[in-house]
C-alpha positions in Angstrom: 0.0 0.0 0.0 2.8 2.4 0.9 4.5 1.9 -2.5 1.2 2.6 -4.3 0.7 5.9 -2.4 4.3 6.9 -3.1 3.9 6.2 -6.8 0.7 8.1 -7.0 2.2 11.0 -5.2 4.9 11.5 -7.8 2.6 10.7 -10.7 0.6 13.8 -9.9 3.7 16.0 -9.3 3.3 16.5 -5.6 -0.4 17.4 -5.9 -1.3 15.2 -2.9 -4.6 16.7 -2.0 -6.5 13.6 -3.3 -4.5 11.4 -0.9 -4.6 13.7 2.1 -7.3 11.7 3.8 -5.4 8.4 3.2 -2.2 9.8 4.7 -4.0 11.1 7.8 -5.4 7.6 8.4 -1.9 6.1 8.5 -0.4 5.1 11.8 2.7 6.7 13.0 4.6 3.6 11.9 3.1 3.7 8.4 3.8 7.4 8.1 7.5 6.8 8.9 7.6 4.0 6.4 6.0 6.3 3.8 8.6 9.0 4.4 11.4 6.4 4.0 9.8 5.2 0.7 9.7 8.8 -0.6 13.3 9.5 0.4 14.5 6.3 -1.1 12.6 6.9 -4.3 14.1 10.4 -4.6 17.6 9.2 -4.0 17.2 6.5 -6.6 15.4 8.9 -9.1 16.8 12.5 -8.4 15.7 13.6 -11.8 12.1 13.5 -10.5 13.0 16.5 -8.3 14.3 18.5 -11.4 11.2 17.5 -13.4 8.9 18.7 -10.7 10.8 22.0 -10.3 10.6 22.5 -14.0 6.8 21.9 -14.0 6.5 24.5 -11.2 8.6 27.0 -13.1 6.5 26.5 -16.2 3.3 26.9 -14.2 4.7 30.1 -12.6 5.8 31.5 -16.0 2.4 30.8 -17.5 0.7 32.5 -14.6 3.0 35.5 -14.8 2.6 35.8 -18.6 -1.2 35.8 -18.2 -1.0 38.4 -15.4 1.1 40.6 -17.7 -1.4 40.2 -20.5 -4.1 41.3 -18.0 -2.0 44.4 -17.0 -1.8 45.4 -20.6 -5.5 45.0 -21.2 -6.4 46.8 -18.0 -4.2 49.8 -18.9 -4.8 49.8 -22.6 -6.0 53.4 -23.1 -3.2 54.9 -21.1 -0.6 52.7 -22.9 -1.8 53.2 -26.5 -3.7 56.4 -26.7 -2.0 59.0 -24.6 -2.0 62.4 -26.3 1.3 63.4 -24.7 3.4 60.6 -26.1 5.8 60.8 -29.0 4.6 58.4 -31.7 7.0 57.2 -34.5 7.3 54.5 -37.1 4.2 53.7 -39.1 1.3 55.4 -37.3 -1.1 53.0 -39.0 1.0 50.0 -38.3 -0.6 46.6 -37.4 1.7 46.2 -34.3 2.4 48.8 -31.6 5.6 48.7 -29.6 5.7 51.0 -26.5 9.0 51.5 -24.6 9.3 52.8 -21.0 12.8 54.3 -21.0 15.3 56.3 -19.0 18.2 58.3 -20.6 20.6 57.1 -18.0 19.8 53.4 -18.5 22.6 51.6 -20.3 20.3 48.9 -21.6 17.9 51.5 -23.0 20.9 53.0 -24.8 21.8 49.5 -26.1 18.3 48.9 -27.3 17.9 52.2 -28.9 19.6 51.5 -32.3 18.2 48.0 -32.4 14.6 49.2 -31.9 15.1 51.9 -34.5 16.4 49.2 -37.0 13.4 46.9 -36.1 10.9 49.7 -36.8 12.6 50.8 -40.0 13.1 47.4 -41.5 9.7 46.1 -40.6 7.8 49.1 -41.9 4.5 48.2 -40.2 5.3 49.0 -36.5 3.8 52.0 -34.6 6.4 53.0 -31.9 5.6 54.9 -28.8 8.0 56.3 -26.2 7.2 56.7 -22.6 9.5 59.0 -20.6 10.1 57.0 -17.4 12.9 58.6 -15.3 13.7 56.3 -12.4 17.5 56.5 -12.1 18.0 59.8 -10.3 18.2 63.6 -10.8 19.9 63.4 -14.2 17.2 61.1 -15.5 14.5 63.4 -14.3 16.3 66.5 -15.8 16.7 64.7 -19.2 13.1 63.6 -19.4 11.8 67.1 -18.4 14.0 68.5 -21.2 12.8 66.0 -23.8 9.1 66.6 -22.9 9.6 70.3 -23.0 11.2 70.1 -26.4 8.3 67.9 -27.6 5.7 70.4 -26.3 7.4 73.5 -27.8 9.3 72.1 -30.8 7.1 69.2 -32.0 7.8 65.6 -33.0 10.8 66.2 -35.2 12.6 68.2 -32.5 11.8 65.6 -29.9 13.1 62.8 -32.0 16.4 64.6 -32.5 16.6 65.5 -28.8 15.9 61.9 -27.9 18.5 60.5 -30.1 21.1 63.0 -28.9 20.4 62.1 -25.3 20.5 58.4 -26.0 24.0 58.5 -27.4 25.4 60.9 -24.7 28.1 59.5 -22.6 28.8 62.7 -20.6 26.8 63.9 -17.6 23.5 65.4 -18.3 23.8 69.0 -17.2 21.9 72.2 -17.8 24.7 73.5 -20.0 24.6 70.4 -22.1 20.9 70.6 -22.5 21.1 74.3 -23.5 23.5 73.4 -26.2 21.2 70.7 -27.5 18.3 73.3 -27.5 20.4 75.7 -29.5 21.5 73.0 -32.0 17.8 72.3 -32.6 17.1 75.9 -33.3 15.1 76.3 -30.1 15.4 79.0 -27.4 17.2 77.5 -24.4 15.5 79.9 -22.0 12.0 78.9 -23.3 12.9 75.3 -22.9 14.2 75.8 -19.4 11.1 77.6 -18.4 8.8 74.9 -19.8 10.7 72.2 -18.0 9.5 73.6 -14.7 5.8 73.8 -15.6 2.9 71.5 -14.6 2.5 70.5 -18.2 5.8 68.7 -18.1 5.5 67.5 -14.5 2.0 66.0 -15.3 3.4 63.9 -18.1 6.1 62.3 -15.9 3.6 61.8 -13.1 1.2 60.1 -15.4 3.9 57.8 -16.8 5.0 56.9 -13.3 1.5 56.2 -12.2 1.0 54.0 -15.3 4.3 52.2 -14.6 3.2 51.5 -11.0 0.0 50.1 -12.2 1.9 48.0 -14.7 4.3 46.8 -12.0 7.2 48.2 -14.0 10.3 48.7 -11.8 13.1 48.8 -14.4 14.0 50.0 -17.9 13.7 49.3 -20.7 10.3 47.8 -20.4 8.3 47.1 -23.6 4.8 46.4 -24.5 4.5 44.7 -27.8 0.9 44.7 -28.7 -0.4 42.4 -25.9 2.9 41.2 -24.5 4.8 42.9 -21.7 8.6 42.5 -22.0 10.5 43.3 -18.9 14.2 44.2 -19.8 16.4 44.3 -22.9 15.9 41.8 -25.6 18.3 41.6 -28.6 17.0 42.5 -32.0 16.4 39.0 -33.2 14.4 38.2 -30.1 12.3 41.3 -30.7 11.7 40.3 -34.2 10.4 36.9 -33.0 8.1 38.6 -30.4 6.6 40.8 -33.1 6.1 37.8 -35.4 4.4 35.9 -32.6 2.1 38.9 -31.8 1.1 39.0 -35.5 0.1 35.4 -35.4 -2.1 36.2 -32.5 
């Protein structure tokens, strides 16, 4: 009897609820024998432990993936239809990629050129940037600057400012930002003034609130249609994700 209980226990990958009553009915001697059988079985078949661990990991991954799909669905309007976001690529594309980014994030910088290549080579991707400064004062300063440029200079000026900030290796300072403004043909004083306004502050606050709702605690984080991608993914991997989303 003990051997049959042991075999059944492993056959259902540790889901022992169906056998709980049987185990409770065992005598102390039988329980000890059962434990010995389990231990002996595991020692003879250690791969069972790894198989069970993998099953648990797969279940957790599936549960997490579905939870992320639900987060995207629950926050769909703020993700895809914010009037304050810069939108690039094909604005009528069949796939939308959204990036939560920080100008001081090394992986955001690494992903920048690859995402640009993906959007360009694909030709049917709508690309949205979410300013998400989470790495300190320089991050906040850079995002305020980029948003102010967008509000005063428009989409083209924002795109140029964004690319400049993404390739910067020096510290992000007020003087450096003034030079970028001047190079874009914008008035540095006007940009500086705009950076301190509620119009800019409200954009960052809304993005941070959205990030909190989406349980985003790092950059880059991507939304690819319905999929939530936490962290940097190489170009080929992003192509695969896009292809999977197109398949539905």
